C-alpha positions as CSV (number, residue, x, y, z in Angstrom):
1,X,9.2,44.2,24.8
2,X,11.4,42.3,27.2
3,X,14.4,40.1,26.6
4,X,13.9,36.6,27.4
5,X,15.8,35.4,30.5
6,X,18.4,32.7,30.3
7,X,17.0,29.9,32.0
8,X,20.3,29.4,33.9
9,X,20.2,33.1,35.3
10,X,16.6,32.8,36.4
11,X,16.6,33.5,40.1
12,X,13.2,31.7,40.6
13,X,14.2,28.6,38.7
14,X,14.4,25.4,40.7
15,X,17.0,23.9,38.7
16,X,20.2,25.8,37.7
17,X,22.2,23.1,36.0
18,X,24.7,22.5,38.7
19,X,23.2,19.4,40.1
20,X,24.1,17.0,37.2
21,X,27.5,16.0,36.1
22,X,29.2,14.2,33.3
23,X,29.7,10.6,33.9
24,X,32.9,10.6,32.0
25,X,34.3,12.8,34.9
26,X,33.7,10.0,37.4
27,X,36.6,7.8,38.0
28,X,35.9,3.9,38.6
29,X,37.4,2.7,41.7
30,X,40.0,-0.1,40.8
31,X,39.6,-3.2,43.1
32,X,41.1,-6.6,43.1
33,X,39.2,-9.7,41.6
34,X,38.3,-10.8,45.2
35,X,37.2,-7.5,46.3
36,X,35.0,-7.0,43.3
37,X,33.4,-10.6,43.9
38,X,32.9,-9.7,47.4
39,X,31.2,-6.3,46.7
40,X,29.1,-7.7,43.9
41,X,27.8,-10.5,46.3
42,X,27.1,-7.9,49.1
43,X,25.3,-5.8,46.4
44,X,23.2,-8.9,45.2
45,X,22.4,-9.8,48.8
46,X,21.1,-6.5,49.6
47,X,18.1,-7.1,47.6
48,X,15.0,-8.8,49.1
49,X,15.0,-12.6,48.6
50,X,18.7,-12.8,47.5
51,X,20.3,-13.0,50.9
52,X,22.0,-16.2,49.8
53,X,23.3,-15.3,46.3
54,X,26.9,-15.2,45.9
55,X,28.9,-13.9,42.8
56,X,31.7,-16.5,42.3
57,X,33.2,-15.2,39.0
58,X,33.6,-12.2,36.5
59,X,35.1,-12.2,33.2
60,X,37.6,-9.5,32.6
61,X,37.7,-7.7,29.3
62,X,40.9,-7.4,27.1
63,X,40.3,-3.5,27.2
64,X,37.6,-1.3,28.7
65,X,34.3,-1.1,26.8
66,X,32.8,2.0,25.4
67,X,31.6,3.0,28.9
68,X,35.1,2.5,30.4
69,X,34.3,-0.9,32.4
70,X,36.9,-3.6,32.1
71,X,34.8,-6.7,33.2
72,X,31.8,-8.2,31.4
73,X,28.3,-7.9,32.6
74,X,27.8,-11.6,32.6
75,X,28.3,-13.0,36.1
76,X,28.7,-16.6,37.6
77,X,26.5,-17.0,40.4
78,X,26.0,-19.4,43.3
79,X,22.3,-18.8,43.8
80,X,22.0,-20.7,47.1
81,X,18.8,-22.1,46.3
82,X,17.3,-18.8,45.2
83,X,15.1,-19.0,42.1
84,X,16.2,-17.1,38.9
85,X,12.8,-15.4,38.9
86,X,13.8,-13.9,42.2
87,X,17.3,-12.7,41.5
88,X,17.0,-11.7,37.8
89,X,16.0,-8.1,38.7
90,X,18.6,-7.8,41.5
91,X,21.2,-9.1,39.0
92,X,20.5,-6.5,36.3
93,X,20.4,-3.6,38.8
94,X,23.5,-4.8,40.6
95,X,25.4,-5.2,37.5
96,X,24.5,-1.8,36.0
97,X,25.5,0.0,39.3
98,X,28.7,-1.9,39.7
99,X,29.9,-1.6,36.2
100,X,29.6,2.4,36.5
101,X,31.6,2.3,39.9
102,X,34.3,-0.5,39.8
103,X,37.1,-1.8,37.6
104,X,39.4,-4.8,38.2
105,X,43.0,-4.2,38.9
């Protein structure tokens, strides 16, 4: 009877656990309000059909939320004639990505 291998020690395994990291270990980049608005706008504009959407305001939080972000997920947009049905998915994805990466000064 053989001893079962530890999956982390299996030389033929395709995953050894070293690829993933704890999100808590990642530091958010601290940026100014104007820089955050510019980055959010560029991120929104990178989605098809959203080239004219601009983010014109964010709401700072009094203290970081449970995920560590210090600004609210509600953004004020200047849609530039783009219908909500077009930018809604971009909005959700951009906010989720940005809140993991950037904090306000």
